[in-house]
C-alpha positions in Angstrom: 42.5 1.8 -47.1 41.5 2.6 -43.5 41.0 -0.2 -40.9 39.2 -0.1 -37.5 42.5 0.1 -35.8 43.7 3.1 -37.9 40.4 4.9 -37.5 40.5 4.3 -33.7 44.1 5.5 -33.5 43.2 8.7 -35.4 40.2 9.3 -33.1 42.3 8.8 -30.0 44.7 11.5 -31.2 41.7 13.9 -31.2 40.0 12.8 -28.0 41.0 13.2 -24.4 40.9 9.9 -22.5 40.6 9.6 -18.7 41.2 6.8 -16.3 38.2 5.5 -14.2 39.9 6.6 -11.0 40.1 10.2 -12.2 36.5 10.0 -13.5 35.3 8.8 -10.0 37.3 11.5 -8.2 35.6 14.2 -10.3 32.2 12.6 -10.7 30.4 15.4 -8.9 31.3 17.8 -11.7 30.6 15.4 -14.6 27.7 14.3 -16.8 28.1 10.6 -17.6 27.0 9.6 -21.1 26.4 5.9 -21.7 26.5 5.1 -25.4 25.9 1.3 -25.1 22.8 -0.4 -26.5 19.7 -0.7 -24.4 20.3 -4.3 -23.5 23.8 -3.5 -22.2 22.6 -0.5 -20.2 19.8 -2.6 -18.6 22.4 -4.9 -17.1 24.2 -2.2 -15.2 25.3 1.4 -15.5 27.0 4.2 -13.6 24.4 6.0 -11.4 22.8 9.0 -13.0 24.2 8.3 -16.4 22.4 9.7 -19.5 21.8 6.8 -21.9 21.9 7.5 -25.6 22.9 4.5 -27.8 25.7 5.3 -30.2 23.5 4.8 -33.2 21.2 7.7 -32.0 23.9 10.0 -30.6 23.7 12.7 -33.3 19.9 12.7 -33.2 19.3 12.8 -29.4 22.3 14.1 -27.5 21.6 17.8 -27.9 18.2 17.3 -26.3 19.4 15.0 -23.5 22.5 17.1 -22.7 21.6 20.7 -23.8 24.6 22.4 -22.0 27.5 22.1 -24.5 30.0 23.5 -21.9 29.2 20.8 -19.4 32.0 18.3 -18.5 30.8 15.1 -20.3 32.4 11.7 -19.7 31.5 9.2 -22.4 31.7 5.5 -21.7 30.8 2.3 -23.5 31.6 -1.3 -22.6 35.3 -1.3 -23.3 36.3 2.2 -24.4 36.1 1.9 -28.2 32.7 3.3 -29.1 33.1 6.0 -26.5 36.2 7.4 -28.3 34.2 7.8 -31.6 31.3 9.2 -29.6 33.5 11.7 -27.9 34.9 12.9 -31.2 31.3 13.3 -32.5 30.4 15.4 -29.5 33.3 17.7 -30.2 32.1 18.1 -33.8 28.7 19.0 -32.4 30.2 21.8 -30.4 30.7 20.2 -26.9 33.7 21.8 -25.5 34.7 19.6 -22.5 34.4 16.0 -23.5 36.4 12.9 -22.4 36.2 9.2 -23.1 36.6 6.8 -20.2 39.4 4.3 -20.8 38.4 0.7 -20.5 34.7 1.6 -20.4 32.1 0.2 -18.0 33.7 -3.2 -17.9 36.9 -1.8 -16.3 34.9 0.5 -14.0 32.9 -2.5 -12.7 36.0 -4.7 -12.5 37.8 -2.2 -10.3 34.9 -2.2 -7.8 33.6 1.2 -8.5 29.9 2.0 -7.7 27.3 1.1 -10.2 23.6 0.0 -10.2 21.1 -1.9 -12.2 18.8 0.8 -13.7 15.1 0.5 -13.9 14.3 -0.2 -17.6 11.5 -1.5 -19.7 11.2 -5.1 -20.8 11.7 -5.9 -24.5 7.9 -6.1 -24.9 7.4 -2.7 -23.3 10.2 -1.2 -25.4 8.4 -2.4 -28.5 5.0 -1.1 -27.3 6.3 2.3 -26.4 8.9 2.6 -29.1 7.5 5.8 -30.5 7.7 7.4 -27.1 11.2 6.2 -26.6 12.3 7.8 -29.8 11.3 11.2 -28.4 14.2 12.6 -26.4 11.7 14.6 -24.3 10.2 11.3 -23.1 12.7 8.5 -23.6 13.1 5.6 -21.1 12.9 7.8 -18.0 9.7 9.5 -19.1 8.0 6.3 -20.1 8.9 4.7 -16.7 7.4 7.8 -15.0 4.2 7.4 -17.0 4.0 3.8 -15.9 4.4 4.9 -12.3 1.7 7.6 -12.6 -1.8 7.6 -11.3 -4.6 9.5 -13.0 -8.2 9.8 -12.0 -10.7 10.3 -14.9 -14.0 11.7 -13.6 -16.6 10.4 -16.1 -16.7 7.5 -18.5 -18.7 9.5 -21.1 -17.9 11.7 -24.0 -14.8 13.4 -22.7 -13.6 10.6 -20.4 -13.7 8.1 -23.3 -10.9 9.6 -25.5 -9.0 10.9 -22.6 -8.8 7.5 -20.8 -8.1 5.6 -24.1 -5.1 7.8 -25.0 -3.8 7.8 -21.4 -4.0 4.0 -21.4 -2.3 3.7 -24.8 0.4 6.0 -23.6 1.1 3.7 -20.7 -0.2 5.6 -17.7 0.2 2.9 -15.1 -2.9 3.4 -13.0 -6.1 5.0 -14.3 -9.1 5.5 -12.1 -12.5 5.7 -13.7 -15.3 7.3 -11.8 -18.9 7.1 -13.0 -22.2 5.8 -11.5 -24.2 5.4 -14.7 -24.9 2.6 -17.1 -24.3 2.4 -20.8 -27.3 3.6 -22.9 -27.9 3.4 -26.6 -27.8 7.2 -26.8 -24.3 7.3 -25.4 -22.8 5.4 -28.4 -22.8 8.5 -30.7 -19.8 9.9 -28.8 -18.8 7.7 -25.9 -16.2 5.4 -27.6 -15.3 3.5 -24.5 -18.5 1.5 -24.9 -20.3 -0.5 -27.6 -23.7 -1.9 -28.4 -23.0 -5.2 -26.7 -22.6 -3.4 -23.4 -25.9 -1.6 -23.2 -27.1 -1.8 -19.6 -23.6 -2.5 -18.2 -22.1 -0.3 -15.6 -20.0 2.3 -17.4 -16.9 1.8 -15.2 -17.0 -2.0 -16.0 -17.3 -1.3 -19.7 -14.5 1.2 -19.5 -12.2 -1.3 -17.8 -12.8 -3.9 -20.4 -11.9 -1.5 -23.2 -8.8 -0.1 -21.5 -7.3 -3.4 -20.3 -7.9 -4.9 -23.8 -6.0 -2.0 -25.3 -3.1 -2.1 -22.8 -2.7 -4.8 -20.2 0.1 -2.8 -18.5 -2.6 -0.5 -17.1 -4.2 -1.0 -13.8 -7.8 0.3 -14.2 -9.4 1.1 -10.8 -13.2 1.5 -11.0 -15.1 3.9 -8.8 -18.8 3.1 -9.3 -20.0 6.0 -7.2 -21.4 9.5 -7.5 -18.9 12.3 -6.8 -20.0 13.8 -3.4 -18.7 16.1 -0.8 -18.1 13.2 1.6 -15.8 11.2 -0.9 -14.2 13.7 -3.2 -11.1 14.5 -1.1 -10.4 10.9 -0.4 -10.8 10.0 -4.1 -8.4 12.8 -5.3 -5.8 12.1 -2.7 -4.9 8.7 -4.2 -3.9 10.2 -7.6 -1.2 12.4 -9.1 -3.6 14.2 -11.4 -7.3 14.5 -12.3 -8.9 14.6 -15.7 -12.2 16.4 -15.1 -14.6 15.0 -17.7 -17.7 15.8 -15.7 -20.8 17.4 -17.3 -22.2 19.5 -14.5 -21.3 22.5 -12.4 -21.9 21.0 -9.0 -19.2 18.4 -9.7 -16.8 20.9 -11.1 -16.9 23.1 -8.0 -16.5 20.0 -5.8 -13.5 19.0 -7.8 -12.0 22.5 -7.7 -12.3 22.8 -3.9 -10.9 19.2 -3.3 -8.0 19.9 -5.7 -7.0 23.0 -3.7 -7.1 21.0 -0.5 -5.1 18.1 -1.9 -3.0 20.2 -4.3 -3.8 17.7 -7.1 -3.7 19.3 -10.6 -6.9 19.2 -12.6 -7.1 19.0 -16.4 -10.5 20.4 -17.2 -12.6 20.0 -20.4 -16.1 21.0 -21.3 -18.3 20.7 -24.5 -21.5 22.2 -25.8 -23.2 21.7 -29.1 -20.3 22.6 -31.6 -17.9 24.2 -29.1 -15.4 22.9 -26.5 -12.9 24.3 -24.0 -9.9 23.0 -22.1 -7.6 24.3 -19.4 -5.4 23.2 -16.6 -5.9 24.1 -12.9 -2.6 23.7 -11.0 -3.4 24.6 -7.3 -1.7 27.8 -6.1 0.5 28.0 -9.2 -2.2 29.2 -11.6 -5.8 30.2 -11.3 -8.5 27.8 -10.0 -11.9 27.1 -11.4 -13.5 29.7 -9.1 -11.1 32.3 -10.5 -12.7 31.7 -13.9 -16.3 31.1 -12.7 -16.8 32.5 -9.2 -20.4 31.3 -9.2 -22.4 28.8 -11.2 -24.5 30.4 -13.9 -28.3 30.1 -13.7 -29.4 26.7 -15.0 -31.5 28.3 -17.8 -28.3 29.7 -19.3 -26.5 26.4 -19.4 -28.7 23.6 -20.7 -27.2 20.1 -20.7 -26.1 18.3 -23.8 -29.1 16.0 -23.4 -31.2 19.1 -24.0 -29.1 21.1 -26.5 -27.3 18.3 -28.3 -23.6 17.9 -29.0 -21.6 17.0 -32.2 -20.4 13.4 -31.6 -16.8 13.9 -32.6 -16.4 17.1 -30.5 -15.6 15.3 -27.2 -13.0 13.3 -29.1 -11.1 16.5 -29.9 -11.4 18.0 -26.4 -10.8 14.7 -24.6 -7.7 14.1 -26.6 -6.4 17.6 -25.7 -7.0 16.7 -22.1 -4.9 13.6 -22.5 -2.1 15.6 -24.0 -2.2 18.1 -21.1 -2.3 15.3 -18.6 0.9 13.7 -20.1 2.6 17.1 -20.2 1.8 17.7 -16.6 3.0 14.2 -15.5 6.3 14.6 -17.4 6.8 18.3 -16.9 6.8 18.9 -20.7 6.2 22.1 -22.7 3.8 24.7 -21.6 0.6 23.2 -20.1 -2.7 25.2 -20.3 -2.2 26.7 -16.8 -3.7 30.2 -16.8 -4.9 29.7 -20.4 -8.3 28.6 -21.8 -8.2 26.9 -25.1 -11.5 27.3 -27.0 -12.5 25.3 -30.0 -15.3 26.1 -32.5 -16.0 23.1 -34.7 -18.2 25.0 -37.2 -15.5 27.7 -37.8 -12.7 25.0 -37.4 -10.9 27.5 -35.2 -8.9 27.4 -32.0 -8.5 30.4 -29.8 -6.5 30.8 -26.6 -7.4 33.2 -23.8 -5.1 34.0 -20.9 -6.5 34.5 -17.4 -4.8 34.9 -14.0 -5.4 34.1 -10.4 -8.0 36.4 -8.9 -6.6 38.0 -5.7 -10.2 38.2 -4.4 -11.0 34.5 -5.2 -12.8 33.0 -2.2 -11.1 29.7 -2.8 -7.4 30.5 -3.6 -7.2 34.3 -3.2 -5.0 36.2 -0.9 -7.6 36.4 1.8 -9.4 33.2 1.1 -10.9 31.5 4.2 -10.9 27.8 5.1 -12.1 25.6 2.2 -15.2 23.8 3.1 -16.3 20.9 0.9 -20.0 21.2 0.3 -22.7 20.0 -2.2 -23.6 22.6 -4.8 -26.7 21.0 -6.3 -28.9 23.7 -4.8 -27.2 26.4 -6.9 -27.8 24.8 -10.2 -30.4 22.1 -10.0 -32.8 21.6 -12.8 -30.7 21.3 -15.9 -27.7 19.2 -14.9 -27.4 15.5 -14.7 -26.3 14.1 -11.3 -23.7 11.7 -12.7 -20.4 12.8 -14.1 -19.5 12.0 -17.7 -23.0 12.1 -19.2 -22.0 14.3 -22.1 
């Protein structure tokens, strides 16, 4: 019958073990893999180490270390778990794996460099556990979300689901801009608010909802109208903008300010039973003016207050905006840069259209002049609400 000692001896015959001194001398060519538990890792680790607890090694390591020809040095606390982990890596197809003798304890005792990594508290690990299980996010991704700042323009139909899911995901700072008050007619679709808050400022109502959902989040309220004289300063304080406005003047203002500040914009719009979403990443993909060089005449674009909107529709598009925002913040997948996602609720159909930067675009094209931030109300007056988020 096998014992731990016999299993360990057998594993050591199959695994290459290296001394800490040799590991340090070749550290520039190595990927360090820490297979200790989260509590151990939080107390100190080798700088730059990839942390994958031994119990999740087979599930996560191929995502965290995709290059199977890389030189991988595995370590644990004392050099036992790392031996078994190194053998597992070899079985998974890694070709250059070693276990560090003596583990982190010996490394630390010999005075070699280490640091205390930034980690989540036990409460936060519990809150964001489902994110931590995703190798594409993990601890580092969740910490990045907590450090991120997103400005949501509008606390209405689109801004409601977008901000709620961003708060639930742990985006550390969420700015909410809106200069309107909660009205009974909003409650059919604007799920940030409730009947007890009719007459309250929308930004105040939004802050109550988001902080109750996740006290980790710092909700910054901007109870102002988006204008030419404040849009650049507003965008400059954030990593990304979720455009949940409901009027063309605001969208052109946001586009031009985004180009000046190089802040990405996750755009959404809704009308009756249809919605659209895309991402404008300044000077990487097309801008809003590449797609819509000029505002359409007002008679061709009535507001939702005139034409109506299916109450659940902004929930779908706003949720897509939240997904795209998280992808942009964490550099995940393929964001909707240069692609317009269109949704038809009656047909229950999504379609995706590709579009590129317009070389002749007056804002971001090859011969574009200086960007001047100006008000656009005169171009599309009569049918658009002045406050963002009214949809």
